[in-house]
N, C-alpha and C positions, 0 to 999 in steps of 0.2 A: 507453690503457694504464693498468691499475689499479695502485695502490700498496698493498701490504699493510703494515699497521702491525706493528712488532715489539713483542711484549709486554715490559714492563719486567722486569728480573731480580727474582727473589724477594728479599725483605729478608734480610739475614744473620741467622742464629739468635742469639737473645739468650742469652748465657752467664751462668748463675747459679752462683755459688760452691756447691760441693757441700755445705759445712757449713750454708748457709742453706736448702737444700731441706728439711732435716730439722729446722730450728730452729722447732719448734712448742712453745709453752709448755704444759706439763702439770703440774698441781699434784702435789705429792709426798705428798698425804695418804694415798692407798691404800698406797704403799710404806712410809710412816711407820707405819701400823698393823701391817704385817707385821713390821717391825723391832721394834716395841714388844712384840708377842706373844713373839717369839723371845728378846728380852732378859729378859722375865719368866721364861720357862722356864729360861733359863740361870741366873738368880738362884735359882730354886727348886731346881734341880739342885745348885748350889753349896752351898746350905743342907743338903740331904740328905747330900751327901758329907761335909761337915764333921762332922755328928753321927756318922755311921757310922765315919768315920776316927778320931775321938777315942775312940769306944767300942772300936774294934779295937786301937788303940795301947795302950789300957789293959790288954790281955791281954799279959802279959810275954813269953810264949813262943809264937811263931808256928809252932814246929815241932809243937805239939800239934794234933790235929784241929780243935778249936774255934778256936784261934788262926788256923790257916790258912784255915778257911772264913770267919771274920769278916773277915780281911784281903781275901779274894777278893771278898766282897760289897761292901766299901768301894771297892775298885778298880773294880768293875763300875759302881758309882754314879758314880765319877769319869769313866769312859769315856762314859757317857750324857751327863753334863754337858759334856764336851768336844765331843761331837757337837752339842749345842744351841749351844755357843759358835761352832763353825764354821758352823752354819746361820745364825746372826745375822751372822757375818762376811760370808757371801755376800749376805745381805739388805742389809747396809750398802754393799757394792760396787754392787748394783743401784740403791740409793737415790742414791749418789754420782754414778753415771753419768747419771741423769736430772737431778740438780741441776746438773751441769756443762753439759749440753745446754740447760737452761733459761736459762743465762747468754747463750747465743747468741740464743735467741728474744727475750731482753730487750735485745738490741743492745749487750751489753757487749763492748767492743773490747779488743784487746791481751791476749788470753788467752795464757797461757804454753804450753798443751798442746792437743792435738787432742781432740775429744770421746771418741774411743775409749779414751783413757787413763783416763776416769772409772771404768770397770769393770776394764779390763785391768790397770791398775797394781797392783790388789789381789792378783794371782795370779802376779806375776813375782818369783821368789825374790830376796831382798835389796833389790830396788827397791821391794818392797811395804812396806819399813820406812820409806820416805821419801816416795815419790811420791803416794800417796793423801792423806797429810797436806798436801802442797803444794796439791793440788787443792781440798781442803776449806778451806784457808786462802784460796785465791782466791775461793771461793764466799762466805766470810765477809766478805772485804774488799769484794767487788763489791756486796754487799747492805748496805753500811754505812749508807746513807741520810743522810749528811751532805753537803749540796750545796756547801758552801764548799770542799771538798777539790778540789785541782786534778787529782788522779788517784786512782782507787779503790785503786791499788796502795799508796798511802801510808797507807791505813787500818790501824789496829792489829787484831790478832787477840786475841780474849778468852782469858784464862788457862785457862778451862774447856776450850777446844779443845786446848791443849797438854797439860793433865792427862789428858784423855780419850785422847789418842794414846799417852801414856806408859803408861797402864794397859793399853791394847790390845796394845802391843808386849810388855809384861811377861806378859800372859796368853798370847800366842803361844808364849812360851818355857816358861812354868810349867805351863799346863794340859795340854800334850801330854806332860808327864812321866808322866802316869798311864797306864802301859803294862803290860798283864798279862805281857808277855815279860820285864819287869824287876820282878818281883813281890818287893818288899822294903819294909821299914819306911821307908827313906830316901825312896823314891818317894812313899809316902803322906804323910810329913811335909812334903815339898816341895809336894805337892798341896794341903795346907792353906793354904799361902801363895798358891798359884795360885787357890784358891777365893775368897780375900779379894780378889785382883786382879780376878776375874771379876765380883764384886758391884760393885766400884768402877767397872769398865769398863762394866757394864750401866747403872749410874746415870748416868754421864756421857754415855754414848751416847744415852740417852733425852733428856737435856737438850740436847745439841748438835744432834741431828737435829730435835728439836722447834723449837728456836729458829731454825735455818736454814730449816726449812720455812715458818715464819712470816715470816722476813725476805724469802724469795723471793716469797711471795704478796703481801707488802706492796710490794715493788719492782714486781711485775707490775701491781698496782693503780695505782701512780704512773705507769706507762708506758701506761696505758689498756687493759690486758688485764683483762677482767672475771673475777674469781675469787670463789669463795664465801668468806665470812669464815673465816679460818683457825681450825681447831679445836685450836689449840695452847695453850689454857688449861690443858690437861693438863700442860704444862711445869712449872707451879708445884707440882704434887703428884706429879710423876713419881718423885722421890726416895722418897716414901712408898710408892709402888707397888712399886718394886724392893726396898726393904728389907722390905716386907710379904711379898713373894715369898720372900726369903731366910729370913724367920722361919717361914713356912709350911714351907719345906724342912727347917728345923731340927726342926720338930715331926714331920714325916713320917719323918725319919731316926731320931727317938727311938722311934717306934712300930714300926719295922721290926724283926722279931725276929732276933737273932743267935743262932747255935747255942751251946748250953752244953756243957760237958764231958760231962754226963750223957746228952746226946742223941747225941753223936758218938762216945762211947766213950773209953776211957782210953789207947788206943794208936793211933798213926797207922798206917794200913793198910800203908804202905811199910816200917814198922819191924818187922813180924811175921816170925818165922823158921819154917823148915820144922819141923814137929812141934807148932807152936802150935795150940791149940784155942780157938775164939772164937765170939762172937755179934756180930751187927750191930745196934746200938741203933736204935730207931725204925723198924725195917723193918716195913712193913705186911703183907708176905706173904713166903713163902719164895721167893727168886729161882729161876728155872729157867734151864737152859743157853741162852745166846744172848740173854737178857733184858738190856737196857741199863739199869743202875741205878748211879748214882754212889755210891761208898763212900769215906768219908774216914777214919773212925775205927772201931775194933772194941774189944770187951771181951774180952781174953784171960783165960782161966780154966784151971785144971787140967783135964786131959782126963778125970778121973773125975767131974767135975762136969757135969751135963747141959749140952750145948752143941749148936749147929747145924752148925758147920763145923770142918774141920781142914786146915791147909796141909800138903800132902804132897810138893810138888815145886815148883821154880821153873825156868822156861824163859826164856832171854834172847834177845830179838830181835836179829838181826845187822845191823840198819839203822845207818848212820853217824849221827854226832851232828847233822849238818845236814839229815837226811832229813825230808821232809814227813810230817806226821801221816797215817797211812794210813786212819784211821777205826777205830771200835770193832769193827765186824763183821769187818773184815779181820784185826785183831789176834786176835780170838777164834778165827777159823779157823786162823791161824798157830800158835796155842798149843795147840789141841785135840789134834792128832795126837801131838805129843811127850808130852803129858800122858797120853794113852791108852797109848802105848808103854811107859811106865814103871809103869803102874798095877798090873799083875799082880805085878811084882817087889816093889813097895812094900806092897801089901795082902795078897797071897798068893792072890788069886782072879782069874781072868780077868774083865775088865770086864763082858762080856755075861752072866756068871753071878753077878755081884755084887749085893748089896743096896744098893750105893752108886751115887751119880751124881757127875758132875764139873762143877764150875764153873771158869771161867777169869777171873780178875780182871786186867784190862788197864789200862795207863796211860791217864790222861786227856790231852787235847790239851795242857794246860798242863805236865803232868809230862813228856810226850814231848819238848816243846821244851827242857825243862831237863835232858834226858838219861836219863830213866827208860825202860828197855827190858825191865823184868822182867814176866813173865807168870806169875801165881801159879796153880798147880793146886790146887784146893780140893775136898775130898771132903765129901759130905753124903748123908743117907739118901734113897733114892728116894721113900719114903712120907712124907717131910717130918717124921718124928718126930725128937726130939733124940738125939744120940749120947751115950753114957755111958762111953766108953772111947776110947783111941786106935785109929785104924783101921789103923795100921802093923802088918803081920803078923797082923791079926785074922782074916783069911779071910772077912770080911763080904761 
């Protein structure tokens, strides 16, 4: 009678902690390069904004066409700078996430947070004012390099890290004040303070990220992980790079042309009245109906002086104050029919028999959000020749 051997049971699976499966050391040099480029762009943008803002604030009356346009250009520069700042903020989150995971690969124990918080903490409202700083503090302490310490948690954090975080939080509050929906001198003035914070933030971000990248690579070398010699000698002249970027930005802002009164006209287009005759300074060609062209200021003249346009009627859009901007084409179509309906009564000739054509000046998106609902009916000659009299009752 044969005896069959029973095979031994398979060995139990080896359980590996999840956080160790992904604990592979990767140097931060590539991420550091991205952070540096974005920090320089932020610094350049801050410099451009400062120069433009100072020049715009030097114009006493922003209700004039030149003042409004100069302020709008400055605010636009601030918005671009803010976008660069937020891009560098995201890059810092990516850099921090990898730095914190590297601590696991280097067998640093007793970490306070899971690796996911390295990036996630940057995007949780209110928590992002504290948690990312705590994570960076852990990275700094864990890479202290002093063997006599009984615990890495007892290591001090350099003052530059605290200062960096203070300027980052200040930038979060001040840089975002540059909002075209709140177009006023106070926003631009506060933006100047925000721009200074951004330059300080960029400088300290360069220093902190460079030093921590070096410290992590140094700790990896001591733990037997081969890494290329850290390229963080740039740390020593990073301040010069950021400041140079800001200086370049100041120069760029100085050469950007702001409109002068002579170019934009003496009267803001929103301030003209029915019966005013005017020209549009700087116009390269006579506009045609339906053509989108921004108009800020006009030169109002007596109607017996040669001129191109006359405001003959105003139509008001019925949209509510919180309505979305419908677009220039939609506003043009909305205003065209009412303007045509009143044309014969105003001019004295049916539109199709007239020597005149009609333009409709519509609000821009910024003016629409501020409550502008006026659609201006403007008369001009079909042949593009100047008018030398009022068109009201003229029979033209």
